[in-house]
C-alpha positions as CSV (number, residue, x, y, z in Angstrom):
1,M,0.1,7.6,5.0
2,A,-0.2,9.8,8.0
3,C,0.2,8.4,11.5
4,P,-3.3,7.3,12.8
5,F,-2.5,9.1,16.1
6,F,-1.7,12.5,14.5
7,D,-4.2,15.3,14.8
8,P,-3.3,17.8,12.0
9,K,-3.8,21.5,12.8
10,E,-2.2,23.8,10.3
11,P,-0.5,23.3,7.0
12,I,3.3,23.7,7.1
13,P,4.5,26.0,4.2
14,W,6.2,23.9,1.6
15,S,9.1,26.4,1.7
16,E,9.8,25.3,5.3
17,W,10.3,21.6,4.3
18,P,12.7,21.3,1.4
19,N,12.5,18.0,-0.4
20,P,9.6,16.5,1.5
21,P,8.3,13.0,0.8
22,L,4.9,12.6,-0.7
23,M,2.4,13.9,1.8
24,P,-0.5,11.5,2.6
25,L,-2.7,14.4,3.7
26,G,-1.8,16.3,0.5
27,D,0.1,19.0,2.3
28,P,2.5,18.8,5.3
29,Y,0.8,19.7,8.6
30,S,1.8,20.7,12.1
31,G,-0.2,19.0,14.7
32,V,-0.6,17.2,17.9
33,C,0.2,13.6,18.9
34,T,-3.0,12.2,20.5
35,L,-0.8,9.8,22.4
36,G,0.5,12.7,24.5
37,A,3.9,13.2,23.1
38,E,5.1,16.8,23.8
39,N,7.5,17.0,20.8
40,P,6.3,14.5,18.3
41,P,8.4,13.7,15.3
42,V,6.1,15.6,12.9
43,R,8.2,15.4,9.8
44,E,9.6,11.9,10.3
45,C,6.5,10.1,11.6
46,C,3.4,12.1,12.0
47,N,3.1,13.3,8.4
48,A,4.7,10.2,6.9
49,G,3.2,7.4,9.0
50,Y,4.7,3.9,9.5
51,A,6.0,5.1,12.9
52,R,6.2,1.6,14.4
53,G,9.8,1.1,15.6
54,V,10.7,4.7,14.7
55,C,8.5,6.9,17.0
56,P,9.2,6.6,20.7
57,N,5.5,7.3,21.4
58,F,4.1,4.6,19.2
59,P,1.9,2.2,21.2
60,G,3.0,-1.0,19.4
61,G,0.8,-4.1,19.6
62,D,-1.8,-4.5,17.0
63,A,-2.2,-0.7,16.5
64,P,-2.4,0.5,12.9
65,D,0.7,2.5,11.9
66,A,-0.6,4.5,8.9
67,V,-3.8,5.8,7.4
68,R,-4.5,6.8,3.8
69,F,-7.5,8.5,2.3
70,G,-9.4,8.6,-1.0
71,I,-12.3,10.6,-2.2
72,V,-15.2,8.4,-3.2
73,K,-17.6,11.2,-4.2
74,L,-17.3,15.0,-4.4
75,E,-20.2,17.3,-5.0
76,G,-19.1,20.9,-4.4
77,A,-17.5,21.1,-1.0
78,A,-19.4,18.0,0.2
79,A,-17.3,14.8,0.0
80,S,-17.5,11.1,0.8
81,I,-14.1,9.9,1.9
82,R,-12.8,6.4,2.5
83,Y,-10.0,5.7,4.8
84,V,-7.8,2.6,5.1
85,R,-5.7,2.2,8.2
86,E,-2.7,-0.1,7.7
87,R,-0.5,-2.1,9.9
88,D,2.9,-3.2,8.5
89,H,1.9,-2.1,5.0
90,H,-1.2,-4.3,5.0
91,P,-4.9,-3.2,5.5
92,H,-6.0,-3.2,9.1
93,D,-9.5,-1.7,8.7
94,S,-11.4,0.7,6.5
95,D,-14.6,2.6,6.3
96,L,-16.2,5.8,5.0
97,V,-15.6,8.9,7.1
98,E,-17.8,11.9,7.2
99,P,-15.7,15.1,7.1
100,G,-16.5,17.6,9.8
101,S,-17.8,14.9,12.3
102,G,-15.1,15.9,14.8
103,T,-13.4,12.5,15.3
104,L,-9.7,12.1,14.9
105,I,-10.1,10.2,11.6
106,A,-12.5,12.9,10.4
107,R,-10.0,15.7,11.3
108,Q,-7.4,13.9,9.2
109,A,-10.0,13.5,6.4
110,D,-10.7,17.2,6.7
111,A,-7.0,18.0,6.2
112,Y,-6.8,15.7,3.2
113,L,-9.9,17.3,1.7
114,R,-8.6,20.9,2.2
115,S,-5.3,19.9,0.5
116,Y,-7.2,18.2,-2.3
117,L,-9.5,21.1,-3.0
118,R,-6.5,23.5,-2.9
119,R,-4.7,21.5,-5.5
120,V,-7.6,21.1,-7.9
121,G,-8.5,24.8,-7.5
């Protein structure tokens, strides 16, 4: 479950991250903290999620602390993707997201879809 405030940019080569945890976006990514952190904890929090109490930039309050994705429908390169944002390991909200729409959640879904398509070849 990636951090819901993480804007993934480029995949990190697996060789640069020995023994990584499961990657919620499929592959590990470098990226930007949309909360304005200059040196976000990309490995510990951004890629892995559940940053509440761990990341010094996390806003706290009722903010979701992780997001997961699942492909609902895939036709060629077109996909329908559902996201679930979690707070303390419980569902916070969910919806369908249209990849390519430009929103933060869509950019995360785009990263997830690219990783998925790479794995299934």
